[in-house]
C-alpha positions in Angstrom: -10.1 12.5 -3.8 -8.7 13.3 -0.3 -7.4 16.8 0.2 -4.6 18.0 2.5 -5.7 19.6 5.8 -4.1 22.8 7.0 -3.8 21.5 10.6 -2.1 18.3 9.5 0.7 18.3 12.1 -1.9 18.5 14.9 -4.1 15.8 13.2 -1.1 13.5 13.0 0.0 14.1 16.6 -3.5 13.2 17.7 -3.6 10.1 15.4 -0.3 8.8 16.9 -1.4 9.6 20.5 -4.4 7.3 20.2 -2.3 4.3 19.0 -1.3 1.2 21.0 2.2 1.5 22.4 3.9 -0.7 19.8 2.5 1.3 16.8 2.9 4.6 18.6 6.6 4.0 19.0 7.0 3.0 15.3 5.0 6.0 14.0 6.7 8.5 16.3 10.1 7.3 15.0 9.0 7.2 11.4 7.7 10.7 11.6 10.9 12.0 13.0 13.1 10.2 10.4 10.9 11.5 7.5 10.8 15.1 8.7 14.6 15.1 9.2 15.4 13.4 5.9 14.7 16.4 3.5 13.8 20.0 4.1 11.5 20.1 1.1 9.1 17.6 2.6 5.7 18.9 3.6 3.7 17.1 6.3 0.0 16.6 5.2 -3.0 14.6 6.3 -5.1 13.0 3.5 -6.1 9.4 4.3 -3.4 9.4 7.0 0.0 10.9 7.7 1.4 11.8 4.3 4.6 13.6 3.1 5.0 15.4 -0.2 7.7 17.1 -2.2 6.9 17.7 -5.9 4.2 15.1 -5.4 3.5 12.2 -3.1 6.6 10.8 -1.5 5.5 8.5 1.4 3.0 7.9 4.1 2.3 5.5 6.9 -0.6 3.9 8.7 -1.1 1.8 11.8 -3.0 -1.5 11.7 -3.9 -4.1 14.3 -0.5 -5.9 14.2 1.8 -3.8 12.1 2.6 -0.3 10.8 2.9 0.1 7.0 5.2 2.7 5.4 4.4 3.3 1.8 6.5 5.0 -0.9 4.1 6.2 -3.6 6.8 6.1 -6.3 8.3 2.9 -5.1 8.2 1.3 -8.5 10.9 3.7 -9.6 13.1 3.1 -6.5 16.1 0.8 -6.4 15.2 -0.8 -3.0 18.9 -1.2 -2.4 18.4 -2.9 1.0 15.5 -5.1 -0.2 13.1 -3.6 2.4 10.0 -3.6 0.3 7.9 -6.5 1.7 4.3 -5.4 1.0 2.4 -4.3 -2.1 5.2 -5.5 -4.3 2.8 -6.3 -7.1 1.2 -2.8 -6.9 1.8 -0.9 -10.2 3.4 2.1 -8.5 3.6 2.0 -4.7 5.9 -0.2 -2.5 5.6 -0.7 1.2 7.5 -1.9 4.3 5.7 -3.5 7.2 7.0 -3.0 10.7 6.0 -4.7 13.9 8.6 -3.1 16.2 10.4 0.3 16.4 13.7 -1.5 16.6 13.3 -2.6 13.0 13.7 1.0 11.8 17.2 1.9 10.6 17.4 5.7 10.4 20.3 5.8 8.0 18.8 3.4 5.5 15.3 5.0 5.7 16.7 8.4 5.2 18.5 7.2 2.1 15.2 5.7 0.8 13.3 9.0 1.5 15.9 11.1 -0.2 15.8 8.8 -3.2 12.0 9.1 -3.4 12.2 12.9 -3.2 14.9 13.0 -6.0 12.7 10.8 -8.2 9.8 13.2 -7.9 12.1 16.2 -8.5 13.1 14.6 -11.8 9.5 14.6 -12.9 8.2 11.1 -11.9 4.9 10.3 -13.6 2.7 7.3 -13.1 2.4 5.5 -16.4 -0.3 2.8 -16.4 1.0 -0.2 -18.2 -1.4 -2.2 -20.4 -1.0 -5.6 -18.7 -3.5 -8.4 -18.7 -4.0 -11.1 -16.2 -4.8 -14.6 -17.3 -7.9 -15.2 -15.1 -8.7 -18.9 -14.6 -11.8 -20.2 -16.3 -13.5 -21.3 -13.0 -13.0 -17.9 -11.5 -14.3 -16.2 -14.7 -17.4 -18.3 -14.6 -18.1 -17.6 -10.9 -17.7 -13.9 -11.5 -19.9 -13.9 -14.5 -22.8 -15.0 -12.3 -22.7 -11.7 -10.5 -22.8 -8.5 -12.6 -21.7 -6.4 -9.6 -18.7 -8.7 -8.9 -17.7 -8.9 -12.5 -17.9 -5.1 -13.0 -15.7 -4.5 -9.9 -13.2 -7.2 -10.9 -12.9 -6.0 -14.5 -12.1 -2.5 -13.3 -9.3 -3.6 -11.0 -5.6 -2.8 -11.7 -3.2 -5.5 -12.8 -1.8 -5.9 -9.3 -5.1 -6.5 -7.6 -6.3 -8.9 -10.2 -3.0 -10.8 -9.9 -3.4 -11.1 -6.1 -6.8 -12.7 -6.6 -5.6 -15.1 -9.4 -2.5 -16.2 -7.3 -4.8 -16.8 -4.3 -6.8 -19.2 -6.4 -4.0 -20.9 -8.3 -1.9 -21.5 -5.1 -4.8 -23.6 -3.5 -3.5 -27.1 -3.0 -7.0 -28.8 -2.9 -10.0 -28.3 -5.2 -12.2 -27.7 -2.1 -9.9 -24.9 -1.0 -9.8 -23.5 -4.5 -13.6 -23.4 -4.8 -13.9 -21.8 -1.4 -11.4 -19.1 -2.4 -13.3 -18.4 -5.6 -16.6 -18.0 -3.6 -14.8 -15.6 -1.3 -13.4 -13.6 -4.2 -16.9 -13.2 -5.7 -18.2 -12.0 -2.3 -15.4 -9.5 -1.9 -15.9 -8.1 -5.3 -19.6 -7.7 -4.7 -18.7 -5.7 -1.6 -16.1 -3.7 -3.5 -13.1 -5.1 -1.6 -9.7 -6.4 -2.7 -7.9 -9.4 -1.2 -5.6 -7.4 1.1 -8.3 -5.1 2.5 -8.6 -7.5 5.5 -5.0 -6.8 6.4 -5.3 -3.0 6.3 
């Protein structure tokens, strides 16, 4: 489990400094908006820039072609402006992908951050729902041939399993479907989920 670093602000400044210009602009703006949104927010570094107030509120990370802002209690948020466009099937978190700093609306984001802080203040708790995914028979059979892959898949949360299943069932041709199943088995053997390649 990652722990917060005492020199988090310095760590985050260095992290942003090393980014390409497009992501540097987005993260610099995000950082400013978040820190100005609520006085109770504490800037931390765990697996990346992370902001907490009575628990995890939000965090962001830069990737090759986008920056992702994640609200860790997003499942309890209203998403009034329908901004959540990533990880929408995750049990708890919800994310927004940005490709340009001009996409950030300070007023709207401030409202989202304040809402997330308020949810934590009320005593937000992550309650794991007992949901099952109907795994297609051909995927089940393929996974059963690899104990390592089957063990990893069975331990996945509902959201990650659903992503795999939807990737299989949306294939338009049998050849594509079989190819995707083979890739899923390989990913599970390596301990990876479908969206790891986008992170």
